[in-house]
C-alpha positions in Angstrom: 83.5 97.9 296.6 82.7 97.5 292.9 85.2 99.0 290.4 83.7 100.4 287.2 85.9 99.9 284.2 85.1 101.6 280.9 86.6 100.4 277.5 86.2 102.2 274.2 86.4 100.1 271.1 87.5 101.8 267.8 85.1 101.0 264.9 87.4 101.2 261.9 88.8 98.2 260.1 88.3 94.4 260.4 89.8 92.9 263.6 92.9 90.7 263.1 94.8 88.1 265.2 96.9 90.8 266.8 93.9 92.8 268.0 92.5 89.7 269.7 95.7 88.7 271.5 96.6 92.3 272.4 93.3 93.9 273.4 90.1 91.9 272.8 91.0 88.7 274.6 92.5 90.4 277.7 89.6 92.8 278.0 87.0 90.0 277.8 88.9 88.1 280.5 89.0 91.2 282.7 85.2 91.6 282.4 84.9 88.1 284.1 86.7 89.1 287.2 84.7 89.5 290.5 84.0 93.0 291.8 84.1 94.6 288.3 81.3 96.6 286.6 82.4 96.7 283.0 81.2 99.1 280.3 82.2 98.5 276.7 81.2 100.8 273.9 81.7 101.1 270.2 83.3 104.5 269.6 81.4 105.2 266.4 81.2 109.0 266.9 85.0 108.9 267.2 85.3 107.0 264.0 83.7 109.9 262.1 86.8 112.0 262.8 89.0 109.6 260.8 86.7 108.2 258.2 84.2 109.8 255.8 83.1 106.5 254.1 79.6 105.6 255.4 79.8 102.1 254.1 83.1 101.4 255.9 81.8 102.9 259.1 78.6 100.7 259.0 80.5 97.5 258.1 83.1 98.1 260.7 80.5 98.6 263.5 78.9 95.4 262.6 82.1 93.3 262.3 83.6 94.7 265.5 80.4 94.2 267.6 80.2 90.6 266.3 83.9 90.0 267.0 83.6 91.0 270.7 80.5 88.9 271.2 81.9 85.9 269.4 85.1 86.2 271.4 83.2 85.6 274.6 81.9 89.0 275.8 78.8 88.3 277.9 76.3 91.1 277.1 74.1 90.0 280.0 77.0 90.6 282.5 78.5 93.8 281.1 77.1 97.0 279.6 77.8 96.8 275.8 76.5 99.6 273.7 77.1 102.0 270.8 78.3 105.5 271.7 75.8 106.9 269.1 72.9 105.2 270.9 73.4 107.4 274.0 72.1 110.9 273.2 73.3 112.1 276.6 76.9 111.7 275.4 76.9 114.6 272.9 74.9 116.8 275.4 77.5 116.2 278.1 80.2 116.8 275.5 78.8 120.4 275.1 78.6 121.0 278.8 82.2 119.9 279.2 83.2 121.9 276.1 82.0 125.0 277.9 84.5 124.5 280.8 87.4 122.9 278.8 90.3 125.3 278.3 91.3 125.8 274.7 94.9 125.9 275.9 94.4 122.3 277.2 93.1 121.1 273.9 96.0 122.8 272.0 98.3 120.4 273.8 96.5 117.3 272.6 98.9 115.0 270.8 96.8 114.3 267.7 96.2 118.0 267.1 99.8 119.0 267.7 101.0 116.3 265.3 98.7 117.7 262.6 99.9 121.2 263.2 103.5 120.2 263.2 103.1 118.3 259.9 101.4 121.3 258.3 104.1 123.7 259.4 106.8 121.3 258.2 105.1 121.2 254.8 104.8 125.0 254.7 101.0 125.0 255.0 98.6 126.8 257.3 99.0 125.3 260.8 95.3 124.3 260.9 95.0 123.1 257.3 92.7 120.0 257.2 92.1 120.1 261.0 88.4 119.6 261.8 86.7 120.6 265.0 86.1 116.9 265.5 89.9 116.3 265.6 90.5 119.4 267.8 87.8 118.6 270.4 88.2 114.8 270.3 89.5 114.8 273.9 86.3 116.4 275.2 84.1 113.7 273.6 86.4 111.1 275.1 86.0 112.9 278.5 82.2 112.7 278.1 82.4 109.0 277.4 84.4 108.4 280.6 82.8 110.9 283.0 79.2 110.1 282.0 79.5 106.7 283.7 81.9 107.8 286.5 84.4 105.2 285.5 87.1 104.4 288.0 89.6 102.9 285.5 90.0 103.2 281.8 92.3 100.7 280.0 94.2 102.5 277.3 97.3 102.3 275.2 100.2 104.6 276.1 99.3 107.0 273.3 95.9 107.5 275.0 97.1 108.3 278.5 96.9 112.0 277.8 93.2 111.8 277.0 92.4 110.2 280.4 94.4 112.9 282.1 92.5 115.6 280.2 89.2 113.9 281.2 90.4 114.3 284.8 91.3 118.0 284.3 87.9 118.7 282.6 85.9 116.8 285.2 87.8 118.5 288.1 87.1 121.9 286.5 83.3 121.1 286.3 83.3 119.9 289.9 85.0 123.1 291.0 82.7 125.4 289.1 79.3 123.8 289.8 79.8 121.2 292.6 79.2 123.5 295.6 80.6 120.8 297.9 79.4 117.9 295.7 81.8 116.2 293.3 79.7 115.1 290.3 82.4 113.4 288.5 84.7 110.6 289.6 88.3 111.3 288.4 89.3 108.3 286.3 92.6 106.5 286.3 94.3 105.3 283.2 95.3 101.6 283.3 98.2 100.4 281.1 98.5 96.6 280.7 102.3 96.1 280.4 102.0 92.4 279.6 99.7 92.9 276.6 101.0 90.9 273.6 102.2 92.7 270.5 102.1 90.1 267.8 104.3 90.1 264.7 102.7 90.0 261.3 103.5 87.9 258.3 106.7 89.8 257.6 107.9 90.0 261.3 106.9 93.7 261.8 104.1 94.5 264.2 100.8 93.1 262.9 99.1 96.1 261.5 96.6 96.9 258.7 98.9 99.8 257.7 101.7 97.2 256.9 99.2 94.8 255.1 100.7 92.0 257.1 97.8 90.9 259.2 96.1 87.5 259.8 92.3 88.1 259.8 90.8 86.9 263.1 87.8 85.0 261.8 88.8 84.1 258.2 87.8 80.6 257.1 90.2 77.7 257.7 91.6 77.7 254.1 92.4 81.5 254.3 93.9 81.1 257.8 96.1 78.2 256.5 97.2 80.2 253.5 98.0 83.3 255.6 100.1 81.1 258.0 102.0 79.6 255.1 103.2 83.1 254.1 104.8 83.8 257.5 108.5 84.7 256.9 111.0 82.3 258.3 114.7 81.8 258.0 116.4 79.3 255.6 117.2 76.6 258.1 116.3 73.2 256.7 114.4 70.4 258.6 116.8 68.8 261.0 118.7 72.0 261.7 118.1 73.7 265.1 115.9 76.8 265.0 116.1 79.9 267.2 112.6 80.2 268.8 113.5 83.6 270.4 113.9 85.1 267.0 111.2 83.2 265.2 108.0 85.2 264.5 106.1 81.9 264.1 107.0 80.8 267.6 105.9 84.2 269.0 102.4 83.7 267.4 102.2 80.1 268.7 103.2 81.2 272.2 100.5 83.9 272.4 97.7 81.3 272.0 99.2 78.1 273.5 99.3 76.9 277.1 102.7 77.2 278.8 103.4 73.5 278.5 102.5 73.3 274.8 104.6 76.4 274.1 107.6 74.8 275.8 107.1 71.6 273.9 106.9 73.5 270.6 110.1 75.4 271.6 111.9 72.2 272.3 110.9 70.7 269.0 112.2 73.8 267.1 115.5 73.5 268.9 115.6 69.8 267.9 115.2 70.7 264.2 111.4 70.7 263.6 110.9 71.8 260.0 109.2 75.2 259.3 106.5 73.5 257.2 105.5 71.2 260.1 105.8 74.1 262.5 103.3 76.2 260.4 101.0 73.2 260.3 101.0 73.0 264.1 100.3 76.8 264.4 97.4 76.4 262.0 96.0 73.4 264.1 96.3 75.4 267.3 94.6 78.6 265.9 91.9 76.7 264.0 91.1 74.7 267.0 90.7 77.7 269.2 88.9 80.0 266.7 86.5 77.5 265.1 83.7 77.9 267.6 84.0 81.7 267.8 84.3 81.9 264.0 81.0 80.1 263.7 79.3 82.4 266.2 80.8 85.4 264.4 79.3 84.3 261.0 75.9 83.7 262.7 75.9 87.2 264.1 76.9 88.7 260.7 74.1 86.7 259.1 71.5 88.0 261.6 72.3 91.7 262.1 68.9 92.3 263.6 69.9 90.0 266.6 73.1 92.1 267.0 71.0 95.3 266.9 68.8 94.0 269.7 71.8 93.2 271.8 73.3 96.6 271.4 70.0 98.4 272.0 69.5 96.5 275.2 72.9 97.6 276.2 72.1 101.2 275.4 68.9 101.0 277.5 71.0 99.7 280.4 73.6 102.5 280.0 70.9 105.1 279.7 69.4 104.1 283.1 72.7 105.6 284.4 73.2 108.4 282.0 69.7 109.9 281.8 69.2 110.7 285.5 72.8 111.8 285.9 72.6 114.2 283.0 69.5 115.7 284.7 71.6 116.4 287.8 74.2 118.0 285.6 71.6 120.2 283.8 70.4 121.3 287.2 73.9 122.1 288.3 74.6 124.4 285.4 71.2 126.2 285.6 69.3 124.4 282.8 66.3 123.9 285.1 62.6 123.5 284.5 60.6 126.6 285.2 58.2 124.4 287.1 61.0 123.4 289.4 61.8 127.1 289.9 58.2 127.9 290.9 58.0 124.9 293.2 61.3 125.9 294.9 60.0 129.4 295.3 56.8 128.1 296.9 58.6 125.8 299.2 61.0 128.5 300.3 58.1 130.7 301.4 57.2 128.0 304.0 59.2 126.6 306.8 60.7 123.5 305.4 62.1 120.6 307.2 65.9 120.1 306.8 66.8 117.0 304.8 68.8 114.1 306.0 72.6 114.5 305.6 75.8 112.5 305.5 78.6 113.6 307.9 82.1 112.3 307.4 84.6 112.1 310.2 88.0 110.6 311.2 88.0 108.0 313.9 90.5 107.8 316.8 92.4 105.0 315.0 93.0 107.2 311.9 90.4 105.5 309.7 87.5 107.3 308.1 83.8 106.8 308.6 80.5 108.6 307.9 77.1 108.9 309.6 73.7 109.4 308.1 71.8 111.8 310.3 68.0 112.4 310.1 66.6 116.0 309.8 66.3 116.1 313.6 69.9 114.9 314.1 69.1 111.2 314.9 71.8 108.8 313.7 70.3 106.4 311.2 73.5 104.8 310.0 77.1 104.4 311.0 79.5 103.3 308.3 82.3 100.7 308.6 85.9 102.0 308.8 87.7 103.0 305.6 91.4 103.2 305.1 91.1 106.7 303.5 88.7 109.5 303.1 88.4 108.9 299.4 86.9 105.4 300.0 84.4 106.7 302.6 83.4 109.6 300.3 82.9 107.3 297.3 80.5 105.0 299.2 78.5 107.9 300.6 78.3 109.4 297.2 77.1 106.1 295.7 74.4 106.0 298.4 73.2 109.5 297.4 73.1 108.6 293.7 71.9 105.0 293.9 68.4 103.4 293.6 66.4 101.5 296.3 68.7 100.8 299.3 69.7 97.2 300.0 68.8 96.9 303.7 69.3 93.5 305.3 67.9 92.6 308.7 70.5 91.2 311.1 68.7 90.1 314.3 67.6 93.2 316.2 69.8 95.4 313.9 70.2 95.8 310.2 73.0 96.5 307.6 73.1 98.6 304.5 74.8 96.8 301.6 76.3 97.8 298.2 76.8 94.8 295.9 78.3 92.1 298.3 79.8 94.6 300.7 78.2 95.7 304.0 79.0 99.4 304.2 77.0 100.6 307.2 74.9 99.4 310.1 71.9 100.6 312.1 71.8 100.6 315.9 70.8 97.7 318.2 67.1 97.8 319.0 65.1 96.4 321.9 62.6 94.6 319.7 61.7 93.9 316.0 59.0 96.6 315.9 61.6 99.3 316.9 64.0 97.9 314.3 61.5 97.9 311.5 60.4 101.5 312.4 64.0 102.6 312.2 64.4 100.9 308.8 61.4 102.7 307.5 62.8 106.0 308.8 66.1 105.2 307.0 64.3 104.5 303.7 62.4 107.8 303.9 65.5 109.7 304.8 67.5 108.3 301.9 64.9 109.4 299.3 65.6 113.2 299.5 69.3 112.4 299.9 69.3 110.3 296.7 67.0 112.8 294.8 
């Protein structure tokens, strides 16, 4: 089964080497794994909470989008979009705001930190606190729940926001689901092995410390920055301590295991710091030269970047637009025409729709059937280890597009991605099999609608 992973990208500041090693590189590599449906979005609405400089917001969006694409993100294989290009996001934010408890938002770390600081300074607890800061977790919940992400990679300081998205989504399901769970409850994913690179002075590389190495600076600026890395006073010929050398940590983050070991051995044998910095420069410049060129091309042609992001937004809205219509229906924001139509249909004897029925097999596994209106079994699923897995597949079939039905001799299978999730019966001839497939297609239409 495909796992949907959603990653939000902060759009403030210019990316540096530490961002690439710690977040951008690992995320891009994760998007290339099989069985993954990756969504990446520029969180530019979120940026408005922290920054009121329009020029900085605009420049940062451009630079960060170019950075991810230059770093290897394949926009054709993932969904890459700006948050602000999805109008369904703010509308969902309001629907979720109406079910989110204020007490839950009171406990958000960012809000509590602002209140505590104000109290410590003898000010009003809410001084300088905007509604954007206070309701930030609801917007983040909308980002996640809109696309029913299974997993959300975050830093440890963001775990709470994923947990709050679960709470808010669960509350909505309880109030309006009536047996249907609209929202998948997401799981926070913490990558323990993510590198935290030291900056020029040995502290964590951070713009707040002004100790960063810009990711796509030109070769001269890169070399100048590396030359300013703080080292100890040991002279050439004296053994160095790689485990306490910030320069070695930087080298190790970008080198192969064999190259890193060779560099370590040379330091222990007395390699001079000047030569060591030259090797680091050659390593980084060799790896970043091609992405740097691509980055500069993207910055020089912002219209091309705009086209890529708008194509990603269109792809994302194919999911968001029909889903939001379901949510509007669920809360009662329905068309008057649909009310009249429902009234007219209820005055007639209507045929019952097809339905999914879940059950537990004798061996303890979980399965489901799709039954036609007259009770005929149209599909029988494969076995699942738990009810959650079976429920997720049946839900996906209800919300999906045209079914992928594949003929298998005198039977047929129903596939999701590269996984056969259910089978039809065994028929006496091809005509009976094809008739059953047509009944299945018709039965799925009202289920999916």
